[in-house]
Every structure is written in C-alpha cells, then in structure tokens.
N, C-alpha and C positions, 0 to 999 in steps of 0.2 A: 541692828535688828531690822528684819524685813516687815512687810505688811501682809495682811491676810486677804485671801480672795476665795470665794466659794465657786466651785466648778461642778458642772453636771457630770455624773458618773453612772456607770452601769452597775446595778446592785448584785447582779448574778455572779455566783462563784463556781468555778470548776474544781471539783474534787477528783483527783486522778489516782486510782489505786484499786487493787483487787482483793483486799483483805476485809475482815470483819471490822477492823479499826477504821478503814475508809468509810464503811457504812455508818458506823457510830458518829463519825465526824459529819458526814452528809446530813444525817438526821438532826444533829445539834444545830447546824447552820440553817436548815430548812425551817426551824422555828422562828427565824427572824428575816429571811430573805430567800430568793430563788436559788436553787442549786442544780448544777448538772453533775451527775456522778458518772464517770466514764472510765473505761479501761480497754485494753487490747483483746480481752477475752471475756465471755459472759461470767457474771458473778451471781451466785445464789442470793436472792434478796429476801431477808427474813423479816423485815419490818414494813411499816407503812410507806406509801409512796407520795403522800401529800407534799407538794412543794419541791419534789425531787424529780428531775428528768434524767433518765438513764440512757446511756449510749455505749454499746459494746462493739467488739470486733473492729476497733479503729485504733490507730496509733497517733501519737503526737508528732506532727510533721514540722510545724514551725510555730513561732509566736511573734507577733508584731504589736507595736503600740506600747502604751504605758499603763500604770495602775489606773483603774477606773474605765479604761477603754482598750483592753487587749482584744486582739483577734487571734484565736488559736486555730491552727490548721489540723483538722482531724482526718486522717487518711484511712479510707476503707478501699472500696473498689475505685473511688475517686476522692479527691481532697475537698472538704467543705470547711468554710470558715465559721467559727463559733465566737460570738461576741460575749465577753465576760469582763467583770471588773477585777477579779483576782483569781489566782491559780494556787492550789495546794496539792503538792505531791505527797502521797502517803506510801513510803516504801514498805514492802512486805518482807519482814526479816526472815532469815533462815532460822527455823526453830526446830528443836528436837521433839519427836513424839515418844512418849513413855507409856508403854502398854503394861499397866499394872493388872495383876490378877484381882478378881473380886475377893473380899474378905472371906466369903463362904468357900470359894474355890481353894484359897490358900490356908484355910483353917488347919491348925496343927502342924503346919509345914514351916520351913525356913525360906526366907526371901532375901535375896541379895540385890540391892539397888545401887547402881553406879551413877553418881552425879558428878561428872567431871566436865569442865569447860562449858557449864550451862549458866544462863542468866539468873538474876535474882527472881524474875517472874517464874521461870521454870522451876527454880529451887523451892519457891513458896508453894507452888501447886503440887510439887512432888512431896513435900513434907506433910501436906494435908492428907495425901493418899497413904503415906507411911503411917500416920497416926491411926487410920482406919485398920490397916493390916496388923498393927502392933497389938490390937485388942485380942486377936486370936492366933497370931503367928509370931515367930522369932524373926526379927528384921535386922539385917546388917546394911549400913549405908557407907559405901566407899566413896570418898569425896576428896577433891584436891583442895577444897576450902569450905569450912563450915560457914555458910552464909546466913546471917541474921539481920542484915541492914535493910530490912523492909518492914512494912507495917505488920506488927504481930509476930515478927521473926523470932524474937527472944522467947516469947510464950510458946510458940510451936516447938522450938528446939528443946526447951525445958520439959515440956509435956512428953515429947518423944523419948527423952532420956528417962523420964519417970516411968514410962511404959516398957522400958527395957530395950529400946533401940540402941544398938551399938554403932557409933560413928568411928570409922577408920580413915584417918587422913593419910593421903599418899600423894607423891609427885610422879608416880609411874603408872602406866596403864596396866591393870591387872591382866593376868593370863588365866584362861579358863579351859577346863577339859571336862568332857562328859564321863561320868563314872560308870564302870561296867555294871551290868545287872538291869533288872526291870526298872521302869520309871524314868524320870528325866533329871535325876540328881546330877549336879555339877559341882566341881571343886575349883575354887579360884585361889590363885597365889597372888597375894597382895603385899607390897612393901609398906609396912606400917612406919610412917615417918616419926611417930612419937617413940616407938620401941626401938627403931633403928635396925629392924630386921624383917624378913619376910614371914608372913603368917598364912596358914591355909584355912579357908572358909568353905563350908559345904552348905549347899542350899538346893531346894527343889525348884525354885523359881528364880530366874535372872531377869531383872529389869534394867535395860540399858538404853541410852538415847539413840533413836533412829532419826537422822537429820533430813529435813526437807529443804531444798534450795529455794531461797526467796528472791526478791527483786529489789536491789538497792537504789534503782532508778538513776544511777550516775550517768547512764547513757543519754539522759535527756539534758544534762547540764549545758552542753555546748549550744544546742539548738534553742534553749531558753535564755541564753546569755548569762548563765550562772557561773560563778567562780567556785572552785572545789576546795573551800576551806571554811572554817567556822567563823561567822561574823559576830558571834556572841550576842545576837539579838534574840533573846528568848521570848516566846518559843518559836523555833522554826524559821527565824529570819534569814534572808539571803542578801546578796549585794543589790538585789532589785526590789524596790517597793512593789508590793502586791503579789509577789511570788514567794511562797513559803514551802518548806519541806518539814514534814513531821519529824521531830528530832530524836528518833530512836531506831536507826537502821539496823542495830544489832538485836533489838527485841529485849532490852534489859528492863524495861519499865514494868512495874506491877500494874494491876488493873486500876488501882486508886490513882497512881501517878499518870496513867494513860488518860483517865477521865479528866484530871486537872489540866493536862495539855489540850485536850479536845475543847474544853470550855474556854481556855485562853486563846486558842486559834479562832474560835467562833467570835470571841470578843474583838479580836483584831480586825476581822473582815466586816464586823458590824458597822464600821465607819462608812461603809458603802450602802448600807441597808436603805437609807431614805432617798437614795438617788442623787445626793449632793455631798460634796466633801470639801472641807476647808484646807487650803494649802498656803504655806508661807513662802512668799517670794523673797528668798534670801539673796540671790544674785540675778542680774539681768544683763543680757547682751544687747548693745545698741546696734540694731540692724543696719542703720545707715553707715556705721563705721566698721562693720564686720568684714574682715579681710578673707573670710572663708578658708582659713588656713587649716581648719579641723583640729587644732591643738586641743581645744576644750573637749571635742568629741572623743579624741583618742585617750585623753587623760581621765575622763569620768568613769569611775568604777561602777556606777549605778545605772548607766545607760539612760541618763536623764536628758541628754542633748538630742534634739531633733532638728530637722531642716524645714524651712519654709521658703516658698518661692512667691515673689511679688514683683511685678515689673516696675512698680513705683519705688522700690528700694533705690536709694541714691548711690549704692556701692557699685562695684564693677560687674557684679555677677547677677544681680536681680534675685539673689538667693542669700539667705543668712541662717545662722544657727540660733536656736532658741532653747532656753532651759525650761523643762516641764517642772513647775513648782511642786506638783504632787509627788514626783519621783526624786527630786533633789533632797539630799540630806545635809547640805551645807558644809561639806568637807573642805571646799575651797580649792580642790586640785585643778579646777578649770581656769583659775585666775592666773 
C-alpha cells in the first residue's frame, strides 16, 4: 500500500460538445468550479453564463500533461493553449426527428407512426405524442420492438392500448404508396410478425424518422491518447485519468438517465474544485538507477509516465522517468 500526497491542481474543466446535453453538463459543473465550454462551431446558449467561459470556432489540436494540469491546444486561425484540470467530451448522437401532426390537425384522421431502429429515448418521446393523437385520431404504430424498458414505459404502453392504439410488430421496412384521389392518404404494406403475413394499413398522416448525423468524437481519441474500448469505469471513464467521454454516443438514454450521468460526471471532476487533489503513490522509480529504457513508458496504458531532466541525476543520461501519482491506477504493468 502506498502513501498519500496532496498536489496543487487546476480546478477548471473543459466541456467539449455542441449539444444541449453539453450545455446541461457545463451548467451542472459551473455550480462548483470554473468551466470552459468549447466546440468547433457556435452553439445557441439557452441558459445562464455565470461560471462558464465559451469558446467557439476552434478545434482540439493536441493535449499535453496529466490530470489537474492539462494543456489543451485549441486551433482557430492560430493555436492557443488552454490550461484545465479535466476534459469531458460530449458526443452528439445521431438522432431521428419525428414530425408529428398536432392533435387538432389530425382530428378524425388515421395516423401511421413508424418506430423502427430508434432508441428508448426517442421511443418514450414518441409514445407521449401518440397518446395525445389517440384522443381524437386512430393511430397505428409499426415497430420492430415494443420498447417499455424506460421510466414509465409500461404505463405509456398500457394507456396507448387502452386508447385504441394498434401496435404492429415487424422485422421488415414497410412499403408505402400514395393513394389516388384528393388529400394525402397513403397505404402501407406491413409484414405483421405476429400474424405471419402482410397487412394493409391506410392513413392520412405518416410519421417516420428523419435522421440527423451526429458527432461521435472518435476522431479525437488518438490526439488525446485515448484507447477505443470500454474501460468499464462508469460514468464515462477512459484509460486516462481526468479525461471522460459522456457514455451515450448512440443517444439511447432517457432524460432521467441523462441527468443521472450529468450529476455523476460533475461529482467526478469535483475532486479538482478546491485546487488541491490527493494522490496515492503506489509505485516509484528510483531516478538514480533509471536506465531510461522507456519500458515503463511504453507499457503504461494510462499515460502516467513522464520524463524529468536534472544534471544531478547519477545515471548515465541526466534524465529519468517518473510516475505521476494522480494519473497512476496501480495496474503494475510498468514493473
């Protein structure tokens, strides 16, 4: 077991992302410590700016240092260095847009809603709209899977069935044609998985997902020294201490789940808030005996090894490797 030592750290946190989720996270962290919210294009800011510094039209060029003392290169017309203690990437998931008619507009009509290949969050939002339409319209929901594994999901599904909504499960994309005559009536041919045959559904309104492309931020992994696999360090942990990725690149989380992760990430970076952080010195390199072979540097998956030069070192090089105790996780691969 090692011993503990307090170190001075930078309490400021960089939140990198262009979504509403990134804004919520920046606001939550700003309640406890300084925040820089940055992205490569301007983002509409809907909330307060107290404690939040915004930087737009710049890209992440490089990252140096360790947790508590990172230098992030932000590239605009020129590269400037930003000193922060932690970095959080907030991917912008690819999400579908569902254009529902208003209940007044669709009153007395039939509405066909296609919910295929969508996340639980989109499904929960869509079911809420379906309930409104079902008060005055006939609604068909064509889906590859009836999703209820989110907060209130069973209640939403039960109420929709009670209001006459018909769920048709299928594993094939429906085909639709516009019917002749006035109006916008369409006919959809759907393979009903439960009946084992195709059925025809007619409706005046068709609601289907229109996908918008997001940013999964995987392009930043190499320049931030990140490894592209799940380290299982909930929430958002990576192989590097002080660098986190919001753990929902596909956009599956509901609003309640998203808020839980936001609070958990804010709690993680709160260790920097008072400007000092306690680290455990698990391993130590004897500088006088360091052969500067770089074996520890190459083996460390957490980039916890750094170099220091001192002409007083008694080794051959006047330079030695050191282990940053705030970045070290004690895996022992350096030994």
